[in-house]
N, C-alpha and C positions, 0 to 999 in steps of 0.2 A: 614654201620652198621646195622644190623638186630635187631628187636624186642626182639630177644632171646639173643643176645650177651651182653647185659646189663640187670639190674634189670628194670622191668616194672614200669614206674612212671604213676600211675592212676588218673583219677578224673573226676567225673561229679558232678553236684548239688546233694545234700543229703536232706532228710527230716528227722523229728524228728520221733523217734520211740514212739508210743503209749503207755502209761501206763495204758490204760482201762483194766477191770477187764478179758476181753475175749483174751487179748495178750497172746500168748505162754511164756512160763517161758524163761528166759535169761539162755543161756549155763552157764555163769558165775554165781556162786552161791552169790558171793558178790555183783555183779551188781544186781541180781535179789532181794537180802535183800535190797539194797538201794532203788530200785524201789517200792518196797511195802511199803517203811517208807518214800517217797519222801514228803508226806503232813505233815508230822511232822516238825514242826519248826527246822532249823538249821541241816536237816539230810544230804543235800549235803555237808555243811560245816565240818560236822563231818566226812564224807567218805574224803574228800579232806585232813583233816588232818591226817589221817591214811595214805594215800598214801604218804603225806609227810615223814612219818616215815619209812614205808616199800620201797618206790620208785616205779617207774613204769618200765615196764609193770605189771599187776596184773598176777601171777603164782599160779594156782590151781592144784595140781598134782592128777592123774588119778590112779585107781587101776593097770592099766596095764602099767604103767610106763610111759606114755605120759602125757602131760600137757595141760591145757587150758589157753592160755596166751592172755591177754586184754591189748592192746595197748588204750592209754587215752590221751585227750586233755580237757584242761579247758577252756571254752569260751562261752560267754553269746552272743557276736554280731557276731561271725563267720558265714558265710553262708556255708562253707564246710572245711573240713580237710581231707587229703589225705596221705595214707600210701605209702612211697619207701621202698620196701624191695625186696629181691633177689629171688621173685617168680613169675614166668610168669603166666599170665592170659589172656585168649582170651577176657574176659568182663572186662574192666576197672573199672566198679562200684564195682567189687568185692573188690578192695582196699579202699573204702570209709568208713571213720569212721561215724558211727551214732550219732544222738544227742538223748540223753533220755530227752524225753519231760518233760517239768517243770523244768528242770535243766541245768546247764552250763557243764554237764559230755558229753563228746564225746568218743566213744568207738568202737573197732573193736576186737571180740574175735576170736582166730584161735585154732586149736588143734595140737600141735607140737610134734613130737616123742622124745623119752628120749635122753638126750645128745645133743639136738639142739644147735648149734652155729651159730649165724646170727647177720648182722648189718642191721640198719633201719634208716629212717628219716622221719620227719612228714614235712607236707605243710600245712600252713593255708591260704585259700583266696588266691592261686595262680592268677595271673594275665592270663586272657585266650587270649586275642588279638580276632581279628575277628571270627566270628562264623565259625567253618569249617577249621580253619587254624591251622593244627596240629603241624606244626613247631613253630608257635609263641606261643602255648599253652605250649608245651614242653619246651620252653625256659623259659617262665614265670614259669612253674612248677620247673625246676630245680634252679632256682634262688630263689624260695620260700622253697625249702628243707632244712631242719636245722636239728641239733639233738634233740632227745627229752627233753625238759627242766624238765620233771619229772624224768629223768633216770640219775643217777650218773655216770653210767658206759659209758665210750665213747671210741672210737677208730677212730682216724684222725677226719673228720667231721660227723660222725655217733655215734649212740648210739648202745649198745650191748645187745642181749639177750643171756645168757648162762645158759643152764638146767643142772641140775645134772646129771653127767656122761659124760659131753662133754670132748672129749679126750684132753690131755694135748699138747701142742705146744711148745715143749722144746727148739727148735731149733732158733726160730725167734728173741730172746732176744739178744743183743750184749754181748759178753763175753770177757773176758780177755786172750784173744789167739791172734796168729799171724793172721794178715790181708793179705787178697789179694790186688793186685793192680788195679784199674780201669783206662781205657784209651778210650776215646770217638774219633771215627774218623767219617769222612765222606766215605761212601762207594757208588761208583756208578756202576749202572748196565747197561752194554751197551745194553744186551738182552731186558731189561724191559724200557730202556729209562728214567730212573729216578734216584734219589739220595737219601740216607737216612743215618740216625746216625747209628752207630754200636758201641757198647761199649764192651771192651774186658776186662774179669777177668782173671787176673794170678793168680795163687795161690801162697802161700808164700813158700818160702824156698825149691823149687825142679827144678833140670836141666834136668829132664827125661822128655821123652815124655808123656803127659799125655791124660787121656781121654777126651773128648770134649763134651760141651752141647751146642746145638743152642737153644735159648730161643725166642720165638715171644712176640710181646707186650712189648717192652723195657721198656716204661715208667710205664707200671704195675709191672714188675717184678724188677724194681729198686727201687719201692717206697713202695707201698701196700704191694706187697709180697717182703720182703727184702731179695731177694735171694743172693745176695753177703755176707750179714751176715749169712745166713741159710749155705752157702758153708763153710766159715770160720769156723763155729762150728762144721759142720759135717766132716770136714777134721781135725781139732784139736782133735776130739773125736776118730777118727779112724774108723767112720762110713761108710766113701767111702774114696778113695785114693784122692790124690791132682787132681784136675781137672782144665782145662779152660773151660770158660763158655763166650760165645758171645751172647750178648743181640741185638736182631734185631728190630729197630724201623719201623713205618709204615710212609711212605713219607707224608701222609695225612690221615685224618680221613676216606676220603671217599674211599681211595685206600684199605683200611683194607679189606672190603668185597670182592673186586675183587681179590685181591692178596690170601688171606688165604681161600678162599672157593675151596679148592681142584685145585688151578689152576695150570695147568701142566707146563706154563711158569715159574712160580715162584718156583717151584719145581726143574726146571732145572737150574734156576738162582743158587739156593742154592747149587746144586751139581758141576756145571761147573764154576760159577763165585765165590761165596762166600767162598765156601771150600777152593779152591787155595788161595784166598786172605788171609784168616786165618792161613794157614800153612806156608805164607811167613813170619809172623808176630809173630807166636807162635810155640813151639814145642808140637804138639799135634799128637797123635797116628794115624796112617793110617788104624787101625783094625775097621771096620763097627760096629763091636759088641761093640765098646767102642766110638761110636758116637751117640748121643742122640738129638733127637728132642723133644722140649718141649713146652708146651703151654696150654692155658686154654680156652674154648668158641671155636672160630674160630682157633684160635692158637692151641688147640688140635686138631682139624679138619685136619689143614694142617701137623701136625706132622705125624700124621698117614697117610695121602695121599701121602706125600712126600717120606716118609720111603717106602711106598709100590712102588711108582715109581722109586725110586732109592735105593734099598737095598743094592748095592754093595758100596755104601758109607753111607748110614745111617741104622744101624742095630737095632736101639732101639727108641720107639716112646713112649712118656710121654704125655698123654692127661688128662686134668683137666675139667670135665663138657664139653667134645667135642661136637660140634654142629652137630652131626651125624644125626640130621632131616634134615639136608641140601640135596637137590637133584637138578641137573641142570635143567634148564628150559624145557628140553625136556624129563626128567628122571622120571615124577611123576609116582608112582604106587600106586595099592590098597593099603589102610591103613593098612593092617594087613603084606603086605610084608616087608621084611628085607629093611633098607636103603640103598641109593646108595653105601655108602663105603663097606657096607658088601656084597651087590651083586657083586661088584669088586673082593672082597676075594673070594667068591663062585666060580667065573669064572675063577680065575687063579689058577696056580700051587702054592703050598706053597712056601714063601720067608723065607730067614733067618733073621727074625725080631722078637724081643722081645716086648711085649706090657705091658704098666701099663697104666689102664683106671679107672678113678674113676667119680662117679656122685652123686649129693646130692638127698636125699630121697624126699626134696621139689621141685625137678625138673620134678615131674610126670605129672604135668598140660600139656594137650596137648594130652594125651592117647598114643596110639601106636606111634605117632609122637614125643613125649616129649624127652627131653636130656636123661633121666633115661630110658625110654623103648628103645630106638635106641642103646644106650650105651650097654644095656643088651643084645639086639639082635646081636651087632657086637661081643660081647666077645663070644657069643653062637657060631657064625659063625667061628670065629677065632679057638676056641678050636676044633671044628667037623674038622677044616683043620690041626690040628695038631700044630698050633702055640703055643708058650708058652706066656701066658696072665695072668697078674692078674687084677682082676675086684674087686673096692672097692666100697662101697655105704656108704656114709657120713651123719650124720643127720644136713643138711644144705641146702643152696640153690646156686644160681649163683652168688658166693660172694668171693671177695678176702680174707675175713676174713677167711674163711675156706679153701680157696686154700692155704694160707700161711702155714697152718699145713699139709696139705696132700702132698705138694710138697716134703718134705723131705721124705716121705714113699715112693715115687717113686722114687726118687734119690736113696735112699738105697736099693730098690729093684732091680734096673736095673744096680747100679753101686758098690754096696757093695763088690762084690767079684771081680772087674775089676782090678786087680793087677798085 
């Protein structure tokens, strides 16, 4: 797994922020007002009393529709507090909360675009392990991450920021509709020499051959992104036809990066082993235009790569925040060049594939090699080649909370007319 396939979990020691007269004003007007009055008895207690009523984080609207969002932590004895959120950064210290000197107030202020929706956690004093042992530190950090105790809005084990204008996610909650059936089997690939769980979703009430969706990272799309529920709701509402879905698990955490990083052997396995295996167990269309590959991060990357390798079998790719920054070890190019996948598209004749590509506005860190930038470049190259492509940018980061909403948009776009 790469550092860009999950939210970055940051942390080094932090210092207190000076309250001296020469210090620059804080971005947050509420925190600046507190800083100016800290010498008054009870100022910090009064601030925390207000937070208890309004909740955290602090949200201060800007004239352009964006907002200053200030994450908070209350603690006098902590040595450090760290923010785990779905925004990649090369410098881990960027995710540290600072302590307002002379107080128990820890804070980090960021500017977020209108309509942002994201999940986050906080870690106070994570265990570091031996100096320089990144694996031990990461393990300690993950163990320390927890929901924000000052924020009443929760999702799974995370807290939620949702700014005004965040798009609705109407398909994720269970409804009183007919439900599809789930069955999990073990699939063995002779070509790859491994075994994995594969979960088959069969739609309710149909005997016809249906469109097929193959979804990567099964654990994610069967839980945090509740795809079976989303499919039940979309089918019941007539937004898409009845579909069969297959959720493909990773044999191990380590195998994910090797298989999903545009691995041609994995793409061949999908075409020559998994697809016949599915067709022996479910009535699915043999029309490539009704066969969709779908996933996020590395799963979005392999969705595009496998379709480009086997357009005779997979005619549509749904990529959520695809890792199109990826380059093979011998394929690095100047920073302003299109990414490796885009270069393959440029070098080949157009193929009968439709694309849905999305990426978050908060996935811009990394400049020309960020997920947002490389997704834009790929979309431009696809359009120039004459491909049908829909590119969507949402106000969020590398986050299941965002993807659980945009997944339905991609499915409707690619399958809404597949009848």
